[in-house]
C-alpha angles and dihedrals in degrees: 000000000000122000120257106260121211093225110155131190091249090059090057095050095251114144106233117172121233122277118278113265119235094250118157097314095261121128117262116266131020107332093196091063094049115111122216107260098181129020124185121191125183092338112187135177120181120178110209121233115219131190140175135029091298092048093230115185109249099171146328139251104233097209095162115016114181116326131172132196145125134228119208125212113272099012134109120231114196120207117201137172145115123306109280097024092117103259095132094042091053089051093053091046095054092049088047093239083129129040111245118234092211143343135060134283117194121186114188090343094307121117106234097166100115102016111144126226096278091048094049097045096083088041091058088075090067098038124056135164133214108207129224103240113053089191097059100033096067118072104240091211095058129078121239090252091055093047096048094040094050093092090059092051095047092048097041092237122149111198120213109276095016140288095278093054091048094049090051090051091050090052088050092052095054092047104264129122118257089229088071087077093101098039128103129241092250090066093066138073125239096263089051092048092052089051088053088052089051092050091051093051091049096048096099094039094246124197097216125041121185110201112195108201093324095179104028093098094048136087117260091252095051090043089066090052096051094043092051090045090054089049093049094047091051091057093045100045100025095240126176113220136203102190117190114199145143096212105095095195089056092051093048091052096051106026134094094187131013133215118199115206129197126177096340096316135098105237099179138013123184145131119284103255095042094049094050094042098047118007113198102195118071091225091055090049090051090051095049091048087068096055111103118227111223095211119132089199089065094055097116096033123110125230135186123236119201108218112196113216124223129022129288108273121252117270089219092068108014120188119273120253112003108016091215096052092098092063100029126109092206098050117138132180090270090059089061096055110027124058108220114231122234096259132173117243126203089263089066092251120133105215134174099206135112090210110030122187118265090001135095115273117254090216104034119193095039117135121219118251126246091249089057094056087063100036098100141032120215109214120191109224107214117204122217115273120255116282091240093074094051098079091051093052090047092052091052090051093050091048095052091047088052092054093048091048090052092051096045112023098172097045098035100097095048093046093051093049090047094045092050092049097046100040101033098052100062094048096045096043109029117185115251 
């Protein structure tokens, strides 16, 4: 396996703009003039469960159960949530790799919900997907040139200068050497394979790219390279992204707006800065409480972590009403019976909650249930003490050990070892 080379676009003479600044979380350019590139309405995907010799349908896994959102041209929509909430299924639905059970998908104003293979073939030029696993998404029997050049062959497109020249240019754009054209996937590292997948997705110059966990299988150092590459390519080529991820730090870095999913539903949709500054849905607040803050100045600070008790309900039989009410500390009786709609608040957030955080209750006067009082556990995360106090503590321990050694010379050493092992372990590793 070849080593990961730090080959950048600048080294190859490709003009790549600077990385997008944090800004205020809004897409670049005039938002009012942006057209809706993708519109999803009431999208559902139920996988049937069949049993017996006759394979009778006994139920269904409701992976995606009615979601609505829009993606504007040139923006990045991040989708986050727990494993099993339907993020990847949603990505495959909007690219029509899966057939929807119900709902409507519009791309550039055209309904593509039930287009067949022949109808979707020309649409594939404008919609591409970057898959999650860079090891299984590349055919090990094909060379890199064949893999990246496959879209041209399938679409019957002959680029200027020939397929080989265009594939080598794409490899150069994503930070690989053109000499890699005749190599095989097993000769590359994980980060290089993901770059090959990105090059294949960009071959036909698409308008929409759906990236399903593009950095989850990569090392942290390689994650930064791939994320920055996606950001640079968006500025250079004017791409529109739907990035599916579970790493909230990555989503915050690359997204303009963020959708939070729970059990097949979108529970909150807002711009990046607003969502991280003041989350409205209790589930979003619990997710953000788990994000570590890499700030040395907060070393001695204390923070609270919201631990949700219980497991995520089964998508085969989701709870009635609000699907999060079984794990929510604000749940009332109305949450058990009525499903909250995804409504826009005055703050600009779209939230599906009867009792949103830092906002007036939609159903005032309701009392929380007994189950809600025990739904979560607040854990105080203690940071390590300043280093200045450590020498003093070490001096006290050394002095105590010296006194014990003077009183019992023969048993001093075993007692010191035993004392360190018995008293130090519970304090250093407390049980959660």
